[in-house]
VODRENSE-154041 format. One record per atom (N, C-alpha, C): residue number from 1; residue in three letters; x, y, z. Coordinates in steps of 0.001 Angstrom, whole numbers, always signed. Layout:
VODRENSE-154041
@i: NUM | aa: ala | X: X | Y: Y | Z: Z;
...
***
This chain:
VODRENSE-154041
@i: 1 | aa: met | X: +148228 | Y: +13577 | Z: -163027;
@i: 1 | aa: met | X: +148823 | Y: +14735 | Z: -163413;
@i: 1 | aa: met | X: +148713 | Y: +14904 | Z: -164974;
@i: 2 | aa: gly | X: +147888 | Y: +16095 | Z: -164867;
@i: 2 | aa: gly | X: +147408 | Y: +16202 | Z: -166645;
@i: 2 | aa: gly | X: +146809 | Y: +17866 | Z: -167050;
@i: 3 | aa: lys | X: +146068 | Y: +17610 | Z: -167952;
@i: 3 | aa: lys | X: +145751 | Y: +18769 | Z: -168153;
@i: 3 | aa: lys | X: +144769 | Y: +19802 | Z: -167367;
@i: 4 | aa: gly | X: +143917 | Y: +18779 | Z: -166198;
@i: 4 | aa: gly | X: +142691 | Y: +19024 | Z: -165575;
@i: 4 | aa: gly | X: +143633 | Y: +19842 | Z: -163794;
@i: 5 | aa: asp | X: +145119 | Y: +19290 | Z: -163921;
@i: 5 | aa: asp | X: +145914 | Y: +19793 | Z: -163095;
@i: 5 | aa: asp | X: +146259 | Y: +20768 | Z: -162551;
@i: 6 | aa: lys | X: +145967 | Y: +21993 | Z: -162370;
@i: 6 | aa: lys | X: +146616 | Y: +23222 | Z: -162081;
@i: 6 | aa: lys | X: +147706 | Y: +23708 | Z: -161382;
@i: 7 | aa: arg | X: +148761 | Y: +22856 | Z: -160964;
@i: 7 | aa: arg | X: +149871 | Y: +22854 | Z: -160465;
@i: 7 | aa: arg | X: +150717 | Y: +22400 | Z: -161515;
@i: 8 | aa: ser | X: +150688 | Y: +21135 | Z: -162301;
@i: 8 | aa: ser | X: +151608 | Y: +20970 | Z: -163573;
@i: 8 | aa: ser | X: +151533 | Y: +21657 | Z: -164640;
@i: 9 | aa: lys | X: +152769 | Y: +21977 | Z: -165221;
@i: 9 | aa: lys | X: +153182 | Y: +22679 | Z: -166445;
@i: 9 | aa: lys | X: +151790 | Y: +22514 | Z: -167493;
@i: 10 | aa: lys | X: +151706 | Y: +21347 | Z: -167607;
@i: 10 | aa: lys | X: +150467 | Y: +21033 | Z: -168574;
@i: 10 | aa: lys | X: +149459 | Y: +21457 | Z: -168536;
@i: 11 | aa: gly | X: +148869 | Y: +21824 | Z: -166920;
@i: 11 | aa: gly | X: +147671 | Y: +21736 | Z: -166604;
@i: 11 | aa: gly | X: +147404 | Y: +23820 | Z: -166974;
@i: 12 | aa: lys | X: +148721 | Y: +24094 | Z: -166322;
@i: 12 | aa: lys | X: +148741 | Y: +25794 | Z: -166589;
@i: 12 | aa: lys | X: +148997 | Y: +26202 | Z: -167967;
@i: 13 | aa: ile | X: +148956 | Y: +25499 | Z: -168981;
@i: 13 | aa: ile | X: +149030 | Y: +25944 | Z: -170546;
@i: 13 | aa: ile | X: +147748 | Y: +25753 | Z: -170960;
@i: 14 | aa: his | X: +147492 | Y: +24792 | Z: -170187;
@i: 14 | aa: his | X: +145600 | Y: +24405 | Z: -170775;
@i: 14 | aa: his | X: +144507 | Y: +25299 | Z: -170190;
@i: 15 | aa: ile | X: +144749 | Y: +25511 | Z: -168944;
@i: 15 | aa: ile | X: +144287 | Y: +26827 | Z: -168209;
@i: 15 | aa: ile | X: +144655 | Y: +28518 | Z: -168987;
@i: 16 | aa: gly | X: +145862 | Y: +28009 | Z: -169354;
@i: 16 | aa: gly | X: +146247 | Y: +29595 | Z: -169949;
@i: 16 | aa: gly | X: +146672 | Y: +30624 | Z: -168632;
@i: 17 | aa: thr | X: +147241 | Y: +30320 | Z: -167702;
@i: 17 | aa: thr | X: +148008 | Y: +30839 | Z: -166106;
@i: 17 | aa: thr | X: +149312 | Y: +30824 | Z: -166496;
@i: 18 | aa: ser | X: +150117 | Y: +31245 | Z: -164983;
@i: 18 | aa: ser | X: +151532 | Y: +30618 | Z: -164959;
@i: 18 | aa: ser | X: +151830 | Y: +30670 | Z: -163749;
@i: 19 | aa: gly | X: +152585 | Y: +30593 | Z: -163290;
@i: 19 | aa: gly | X: +153342 | Y: +30307 | Z: -162181;
@i: 19 | aa: gly | X: +154400 | Y: +30178 | Z: -161973;
@i: 20 | aa: val | X: +155437 | Y: +29203 | Z: -160977;
@i: 20 | aa: val | X: +156177 | Y: +28663 | Z: -160211;
@i: 20 | aa: val | X: +156430 | Y: +27538 | Z: -161595;
@i: 21 | aa: leu | X: +155901 | Y: +26858 | Z: -162118;
@i: 21 | aa: leu | X: +156294 | Y: +25883 | Z: -163211;
@i: 21 | aa: leu | X: +156529 | Y: +26323 | Z: -164404;
@i: 22 | aa: arg | X: +155464 | Y: +27195 | Z: -164854;
@i: 22 | aa: arg | X: +155658 | Y: +28134 | Z: -165872;
@i: 22 | aa: arg | X: +155475 | Y: +29370 | Z: -166035;
@i: 23 | aa: pro | X: +156405 | Y: +30483 | Z: -165646;
@i: 23 | aa: pro | X: +157118 | Y: +32269 | Z: -165402;
@i: 23 | aa: pro | X: +156620 | Y: +32365 | Z: -166835;
@i: 24 | aa: ala | X: +155832 | Y: +33567 | Z: -166005;
@i: 24 | aa: ala | X: +155107 | Y: +34885 | Z: -167254;
@i: 24 | aa: ala | X: +155953 | Y: +34971 | Z: -167609;
@i: 25 | aa: lys | X: +156015 | Y: +35406 | Z: -169400;
@i: 25 | aa: lys | X: +157335 | Y: +36068 | Z: -170213;
@i: 25 | aa: lys | X: +156874 | Y: +37853 | Z: -169683;
@i: 26 | aa: lys | X: +158180 | Y: +38729 | Z: -168854;
@i: 26 | aa: lys | X: +158119 | Y: +39699 | Z: -169156;
@i: 26 | aa: lys | X: +157867 | Y: +40278 | Z: -170502;
@i: 27 | aa: lys | X: +157157 | Y: +41732 | Z: -169853;
@i: 27 | aa: lys | X: +156644 | Y: +42563 | Z: -170850;
@i: 27 | aa: lys | X: +158277 | Y: +43461 | Z: -171416;
@i: 28 | aa: lys | X: +158420 | Y: +43540 | Z: -172260;
@i: 28 | aa: lys | X: +159931 | Y: +45357 | Z: -172933;
@i: 28 | aa: lys | X: +159577 | Y: +46058 | Z: -172551;
@i: 29 | aa: lys | X: +159923 | Y: +46984 | Z: -172449;
@i: 29 | aa: lys | X: +159576 | Y: +48267 | Z: -171956;
@i: 29 | aa: lys | X: +159668 | Y: +49034 | Z: -173278;
@i: 30 | aa: ala | X: +158972 | Y: +49831 | Z: -173463;
@i: 30 | aa: ala | X: +158530 | Y: +51007 | Z: -174515;
@i: 30 | aa: ala | X: +159317 | Y: +51591 | Z: -174962;
@i: 31 | aa: val | X: +160409 | Y: +51877 | Z: -175761;
@i: 31 | aa: val | X: +161104 | Y: +52839 | Z: -176586;
@i: 31 | aa: val | X: +160864 | Y: +54250 | Z: -176256;
@i: 32 | aa: val | X: +160976 | Y: +55212 | Z: -175493;
@i: 32 | aa: val | X: +160660 | Y: +56668 | Z: -175512;
@i: 32 | aa: val | X: +161626 | Y: +57278 | Z: -176337;
@i: 33 | aa: thr | X: +161403 | Y: +57838 | Z: -177746;
@i: 33 | aa: thr | X: +162227 | Y: +58706 | Z: -178249;
@i: 33 | aa: thr | X: +162045 | Y: +60072 | Z: -177608;
@i: 34 | aa: lys | X: +163249 | Y: +60810 | Z: -177894;
@i: 34 | aa: lys | X: +162674 | Y: +62563 | Z: -177903;
@i: 34 | aa: lys | X: +162403 | Y: +62955 | Z: -178935;
@i: 35 | aa: lys | X: +161542 | Y: +63809 | Z: -179242;
@i: 35 | aa: lys | X: +161406 | Y: +64821 | Z: -180339;
@i: 35 | aa: lys | X: +162391 | Y: +66561 | Z: -180560;
@i: 36 | aa: ala | X: +162805 | Y: +66608 | Z: -181238;
@i: 36 | aa: ala | X: +163676 | Y: +67714 | Z: -181348;
@i: 36 | aa: ala | X: +163006 | Y: +68958 | Z: -180824;
@i: 37 | aa: ala | X: +163516 | Y: +69882 | Z: -180188;
@i: 37 | aa: ala | X: +162782 | Y: +70833 | Z: -179160;
@i: 37 | aa: ala | X: +162715 | Y: +72050 | Z: -180095;
@i: 38 | aa: ala | X: +160857 | Y: +71993 | Z: -180943;
@i: 38 | aa: ala | X: +161091 | Y: +73211 | Z: -182075;
@i: 38 | aa: ala | X: +161249 | Y: +74824 | Z: -181078;
@i: 39 | aa: pro | X: +161488 | Y: +75339 | Z: -181831;
@i: 39 | aa: pro | X: +162152 | Y: +77064 | Z: -181384;
@i: 39 | aa: pro | X: +160603 | Y: +77675 | Z: -180853;
@i: 40 | aa: lys | X: +160478 | Y: +78309 | Z: -179669;
@i: 40 | aa: lys | X: +159056 | Y: +78711 | Z: -179117;
@i: 40 | aa: lys | X: +158709 | Y: +80052 | Z: -179534;
@i: 41 | aa: lys | X: +157495 | Y: +80221 | Z: -180769;
@i: 41 | aa: lys | X: +157555 | Y: +81412 | Z: -181321;
@i: 41 | aa: lys | X: +157556 | Y: +82838 | Z: -180390;
@i: 42 | aa: ala | X: +158194 | Y: +83868 | Z: -180183;
@i: 42 | aa: ala | X: +157882 | Y: +85390 | Z: -179466;
@i: 42 | aa: ala | X: +155940 | Y: +85564 | Z: -179718;
@i: 43 | aa: ala | X: +155724 | Y: +85553 | Z: -178288;
@i: 43 | aa: ala | X: +154477 | Y: +85888 | Z: -177634;
@i: 43 | aa: ala | X: +153988 | Y: +87448 | Z: -178133;
@i: 44 | aa: lys | X: +153237 | Y: +88153 | Z: -179420;
@i: 44 | aa: lys | X: +153130 | Y: +89094 | Z: -179876;
@i: 44 | aa: lys | X: +152301 | Y: +89646 | Z: -178540;
@i: 45 | aa: lys | X: +152433 | Y: +91006 | Z: -178080;
@i: 45 | aa: lys | X: +151659 | Y: +91504 | Z: -177185;
@i: 45 | aa: lys | X: +150468 | Y: +92086 | Z: -178254;
@i: 46 | aa: ala | X: +149210 | Y: +92578 | Z: -177679;
@i: 46 | aa: ala | X: +148162 | Y: +93193 | Z: -178743;
@i: 46 | aa: ala | X: +148191 | Y: +94697 | Z: -178176;
@i: 47 | aa: lys | X: +147777 | Y: +95475 | Z: -178521;
@i: 47 | aa: lys | X: +148021 | Y: +96582 | Z: -177780;
@i: 47 | aa: lys | X: +146515 | Y: +97225 | Z: -178016;
***
């Protein structure tokens, strides 16, 4: 059990994978902010 073992925590750290012994970090959700709705300009009719 060491760096070459895919099933051990040390091996997963060495390989750079995750699993039961080394769970992956959860990604944070991006915060969505609403911009103030600008009043729409009235469409001008061309004659």
